C-alpha positions in Angstrom: -0.7 131.7 -37.3 3.1 132.0 -35.6 5.1 129.7 -37.5 8.0 129.6 -34.7 5.9 128.6 -32.0 4.1 125.7 -34.1 7.5 123.9 -34.7 8.0 123.4 -30.9 11.0 123.3 -29.6 12.9 124.5 -32.5 10.5 127.2 -32.3 11.1 127.9 -29.0 15.3 128.5 -29.7 14.4 130.3 -32.8 13.0 133.1 -30.5 16.6 133.6 -29.1 18.1 133.7 -32.0 16.1 135.9 -34.0 18.0 138.8 -32.0 21.2 137.8 -33.5 23.4 139.4 -36.3 24.7 136.9 -38.7 24.2 133.3 -39.0 24.6 131.0 -36.1 27.0 128.4 -35.5 25.0 125.5 -36.7 28.0 123.4 -37.5 29.7 123.7 -34.3 26.6 123.0 -32.4 25.8 118.7 -31.3 22.4 118.5 -30.0 20.8 115.2 -30.1 18.2 114.1 -32.6 14.6 114.7 -32.3 13.0 113.4 -35.4 11.4 114.6 -38.4 9.0 117.2 -38.7 7.1 118.3 -41.1 8.9 120.9 -43.3 9.4 120.5 -46.8 11.3 122.7 -49.2 10.2 122.1 -52.6 12.3 122.3 -55.8 11.5 126.0 -56.7 12.8 127.2 -52.6 9.8 127.6 -51.3 9.2 126.3 -47.7 6.4 124.7 -46.4 5.3 123.6 -43.5 2.1 121.3 -42.4 1.6 121.3 -46.2 1.1 125.0 -46.2 3.4 127.7 -47.7 5.3 129.3 -44.8 4.5 132.9 -46.5 6.5 135.2 -43.9 10.3 135.9 -45.9 11.6 136.8 -42.4 10.5 133.1 -40.9 12.3 131.4 -44.2 14.9 132.9 -43.6 15.5 132.3 -39.7 14.5 128.8 -40.4 17.8 128.8 -43.0 20.1 130.4 -40.6 19.8 127.4 -38.6 19.8 124.9 -41.7 22.5 122.4 -41.7 23.3 119.0 -44.0 25.0 116.2 -42.9 25.7 113.7 -44.9 22.6 113.9 -47.5 19.9 115.2 -45.1 18.9 118.5 -43.9 18.3 119.4 -40.3 17.0 122.4 -38.1 19.7 122.7 -35.6 19.5 125.0 -32.0 22.0 124.3 -29.5 19.3 121.8 -28.1 17.6 119.8 -30.6 18.0 118.8 -34.3 15.4 117.8 -36.3 15.4 116.7 -40.2 13.3 118.5 -43.0 12.6 117.4 -46.2 14.6 118.9 -49.0 13.4 118.1 -52.7 16.5 119.7 -54.6 18.9 122.1 -53.2 17.6 124.4 -50.4 18.1 128.0 -52.6 17.2 129.1 -55.3 19.9 131.7 -57.3 17.2 134.7 -58.2 19.8 137.6 -59.4 23.5 137.9 -60.9 25.5 141.1 -60.9 28.8 141.6 -62.5 31.2 143.9 -60.7 34.6 144.7 -60.9 36.9 142.6 -57.9 40.6 142.3 -57.2 40.7 139.3 -59.4 39.0 141.1 -62.2 35.3 140.0 -62.9 32.9 138.6 -59.8 29.6 137.6 -60.4 27.6 138.2 -57.5 24.9 136.0 -56.9 21.3 136.1 -54.7 19.5 133.6 -53.7 15.5 133.8 -52.6 16.4 133.7 -49.2 18.5 137.1 -49.6 22.0 135.5 -49.4 25.0 137.4 -51.0 27.2 134.6 -52.9 30.7 135.8 -54.4 31.7 133.2 -57.1 35.2 131.7 -56.4 37.3 129.5 -55.2 35.2 128.8 -51.9 31.4 129.1 -53.6 32.0 127.7 -57.0 29.8 127.1 -60.1 29.1 123.7 -60.3 27.2 121.8 -63.3 24.9 119.1 -61.5 26.6 116.3 -62.3 29.5 117.6 -60.6 27.6 118.6 -57.6 25.5 115.5 -57.1 22.2 117.2 -57.8 20.1 117.1 -61.5 22.5 116.8 -63.9 21.1 120.0 -66.3 20.7 122.2 -63.9 23.6 124.2 -62.5 24.3 124.9 -59.2 26.8 127.1 -56.4 28.0 126.4 -53.0 26.1 129.3 -50.5 27.6 127.9 -47.2 28.6 124.7 -45.6 27.5 122.0 -47.5 24.5 123.8 -48.7 23.8 124.5 -52.4 21.3 126.7 -54.3 20.4 126.1 -57.6 20.6 128.8 -60.8 17.2 129.4 -61.5 16.8 129.9 -65.7 17.1 134.0 -66.0 20.8 133.6 -64.5 21.7 130.9 -66.6 20.8 132.8 -69.7 23.1 135.6 -68.2 26.1 133.5 -67.3 25.5 131.7 -70.9 25.3 135.1 -72.3 28.8 136.4 -70.8 30.3 133.1 -71.2 33.9 132.5 -73.4 34.0 129.7 -75.6 36.7 127.3 -74.8 37.3 124.4 -77.8 37.9 121.1 -75.8 37.8 117.3 -76.8 34.3 116.8 -76.4 33.1 120.1 -77.9 32.7 123.3 -76.8 32.6 124.4 -73.2 31.6 127.7 -72.0 33.1 128.9 -69.1 32.8 132.3 -67.0 35.3 134.0 -65.3 34.5 134.7 -61.6 37.2 135.9 -58.5 40.0 135.1 -60.9 38.8 131.4 -61.4 37.1 130.0 -64.7 34.3 128.2 -64.2 32.6 125.6 -67.0 28.9 126.4 -67.1 28.1 123.2 -70.0 29.9 122.0 -72.9 28.5 122.4 -76.5 28.4 119.4 -78.6 28.3 118.6 -82.0 24.9 117.5 -83.0 24.1 113.4 -83.5 26.5 113.4 -80.0 
């Protein structure tokens, strides 16, 4: 099955875009809203169309390249149309972390489930779910233009293992340095609090 042709006009526009390098300028496109399509990204970052998983990684990457978040809704956007899709939590999941030395010291280079590379720093901060407006007990990182990735469990444990402790009024805060910034990944509280 050719997933691109099955999604109608968006698929036709994507056929043209798939030859381009880099991300398309979806933030500058203002096509008319054409309705909802039966596409969903589940909590684990898996993409589904008409109730079936999209198995081809290149298709998922292509769809992700034209995704945009307006207000609290997610859309696939081409120069000629905009369709809404459903996202259970956030569209991406961080699946790997690599620590490297950068100009400002230690840097976390994160990889998402669709292959995006993110360097944690001022432009791509790690946020607790509560601060990011998502699930409070999780960590998130800004991937690009209002699109976030949830940090999966193995990367979370790596961050906890590398974290520094800072005493604050609420308890002990765990922070990780990256790109010359410190990012809170949680607060350890005394039992009974």
